[in-house]
C-alpha positions as CSV (number, residue, x, y, z in Angstrom):
1,M,-27.7,87.6,-40.8
2,K,-27.2,86.4,-37.2
3,S,-29.3,83.5,-35.9
4,S,-32.8,84.3,-34.8
5,L,-33.8,85.0,-31.3
6,R,-37.1,83.6,-29.9
7,I,-38.7,84.9,-26.7
8,S,-42.0,84.0,-25.0
9,L,-44.3,86.6,-23.4
10,K,-47.1,86.0,-21.0
11,A,-50.6,87.6,-21.4
12,G,-50.5,91.3,-20.5
13,E,-46.7,91.4,-20.6
14,R,-45.0,94.4,-22.2
15,I,-41.8,94.5,-24.3
16,F,-39.9,97.6,-25.5
17,I,-38.7,97.1,-29.0
18,N,-36.7,99.8,-30.8
19,G,-38.4,102.6,-28.9
20,A,-41.9,101.1,-29.2
21,V,-43.9,99.6,-26.4
22,L,-45.9,96.5,-27.2
23,R,-48.3,94.6,-24.8
24,V,-49.5,91.2,-25.7
25,D,-53.1,90.1,-24.9
26,R,-52.3,86.4,-24.7
27,K,-49.3,84.1,-24.3
28,V,-47.2,84.4,-27.4
29,A,-43.8,83.6,-28.8
30,V,-41.9,86.2,-30.8
31,E,-39.0,85.4,-33.0
32,F,-36.6,88.2,-34.0
33,L,-35.1,87.5,-37.4
34,N,-32.7,90.4,-37.5
35,D,-30.8,92.6,-35.0
36,V,-33.2,94.4,-32.7
37,T,-32.9,96.4,-29.5
38,F,-35.4,95.3,-26.9
39,L,-36.1,95.2,-23.2
40,L,-38.5,92.9,-21.4
41,E,-40.8,94.5,-18.9
42,N,-39.1,92.9,-15.9
43,H,-35.8,94.6,-16.9
44,V,-37.4,98.1,-17.2
45,L,-36.8,100.3,-14.2
46,Q,-39.6,102.8,-13.4
47,P,-38.5,106.4,-12.5
48,E,-39.6,106.0,-8.9
49,Q,-37.4,102.9,-8.5
50,A,-34.2,104.8,-9.5
51,V,-33.4,105.6,-5.9
52,T,-29.7,104.7,-5.7
53,P,-26.8,106.0,-7.8
54,L,-26.4,102.8,-9.8
55,K,-30.2,102.5,-10.4
56,Q,-30.1,106.1,-11.6
57,L,-27.3,105.2,-14.0
58,Y,-29.3,102.1,-15.1
59,F,-32.3,104.3,-15.8
60,I,-30.2,106.6,-18.0
61,V,-28.8,103.7,-20.1
62,Q,-32.3,102.2,-20.3
63,M,-33.6,105.5,-21.8
64,M,-31.0,105.1,-24.6
65,L,-32.8,101.9,-25.6
66,I,-36.4,102.8,-24.9
67,N,-36.2,106.3,-26.4
68,P,-33.8,106.3,-29.4
69,E,-34.8,109.9,-30.2
70,G,-33.4,111.1,-26.9
71,A,-30.3,108.8,-26.9
72,D,-27.8,111.6,-27.6
73,Q,-29.1,113.6,-24.6
74,A,-29.1,110.4,-22.4
75,T,-25.5,109.7,-23.5
76,V,-24.4,113.1,-22.3
77,M,-26.1,112.5,-19.0
78,F,-24.5,109.0,-18.8
79,R,-21.0,110.4,-19.3
80,K,-21.5,113.0,-16.6
81,S,-23.0,110.4,-14.2
82,V,-20.1,108.0,-14.7
83,V,-17.6,110.7,-13.9
84,M,-19.5,111.5,-10.7
85,L,-19.8,107.9,-9.7
86,L,-16.1,107.3,-10.2
87,T,-15.4,110.1,-7.8
88,C,-18.0,109.0,-5.2
89,F,-17.4,105.2,-5.0
90,T,-14.2,103.8,-3.4
91,N,-15.0,100.1,-4.0
92,D,-12.4,98.7,-6.5
93,E,-14.9,96.3,-8.1
94,I,-17.5,99.0,-8.7
95,L,-14.8,101.4,-10.0
96,T,-13.4,98.8,-12.4
97,E,-16.8,97.8,-13.6
98,L,-18.0,101.4,-14.1
99,K,-15.1,101.9,-16.5
100,H,-16.0,98.7,-18.3
101,I,-19.7,99.8,-18.5
102,A,-18.6,103.2,-19.9
103,G,-16.7,101.3,-22.6
104,M,-19.8,99.2,-23.4
105,V,-22.0,102.2,-23.8
106,A,-19.4,103.9,-26.0
107,Q,-19.4,100.9,-28.2
108,G,-23.2,100.9,-28.5
109,R,-23.6,97.9,-26.2
110,A,-26.2,99.4,-23.9
111,F,-28.1,96.2,-23.3
112,E,-24.9,94.5,-22.0
113,A,-24.2,97.6,-19.9
114,L,-27.6,97.2,-18.2
115,K,-26.8,93.7,-17.3
116,A,-23.4,94.8,-15.8
117,I,-25.0,97.5,-13.8
118,R,-27.7,95.1,-12.4
119,A,-24.8,92.8,-11.3
120,L,-23.4,95.7,-9.2
121,Y,-26.7,96.3,-7.2
122,P,-25.8,93.9,-4.3
123,I,-22.4,95.6,-3.8
124,E,-24.0,99.0,-3.9
125,E,-26.6,97.9,-1.4
126,E,-23.9,96.7,1.0
127,I,-22.0,100.0,0.6
128,L,-25.1,102.1,1.1
129,N,-26.0,100.1,4.2
130,T,-22.5,100.5,5.7
131,S,-22.2,104.2,4.8
132,A,-19.0,103.6,2.9
133,M,-19.6,106.4,0.4
134,P,-18.4,110.0,1.2
135,A,-20.8,112.1,3.1
136,G,-23.2,113.9,0.8
137,A,-22.2,111.9,-2.3
138,I,-25.6,110.2,-2.7
139,E,-27.4,113.5,-2.4
140,K,-25.1,115.1,-4.9
141,I,-25.7,112.4,-7.5
142,R,-29.5,112.5,-6.9
143,K,-29.5,116.3,-7.5
144,E,-27.5,115.9,-10.7
145,L,-29.8,113.2,-12.0
146,A,-33.1,114.7,-10.9
147,P,-34.2,115.6,-14.4
148,W,-34.0,111.9,-15.4
149,T,-35.9,110.3,-12.5
């Protein structure tokens, strides 16, 4: 068994654990004694917040963790999305990291993939603000991902 993991939650905070959503009514510390998949509330992206291509990709990976029953469907959508993003972005750092993220997801390391996607947000913001993506690319991605957001 791996070492345990202890996290602290504030009153009213939610945590997503193996597909279940828990809300605590008071400050509490939780110790996980075995492997568990979880997301803290501040790492959960709401559908209306998935307004950029990378945030939409994040949302799809997040759904793999939050909704294990729909993980197969989310994985199919993830693969399609990565292919689209690899054709739309021209930034070498994003392209390299997208390939790395695809590998993480393929290896079942979705939580690490989420962290890697979040790290790309500043670069994406800069690209979107300078219109460095091909014309229509963002709209094409949004249309493809519409069922997920």
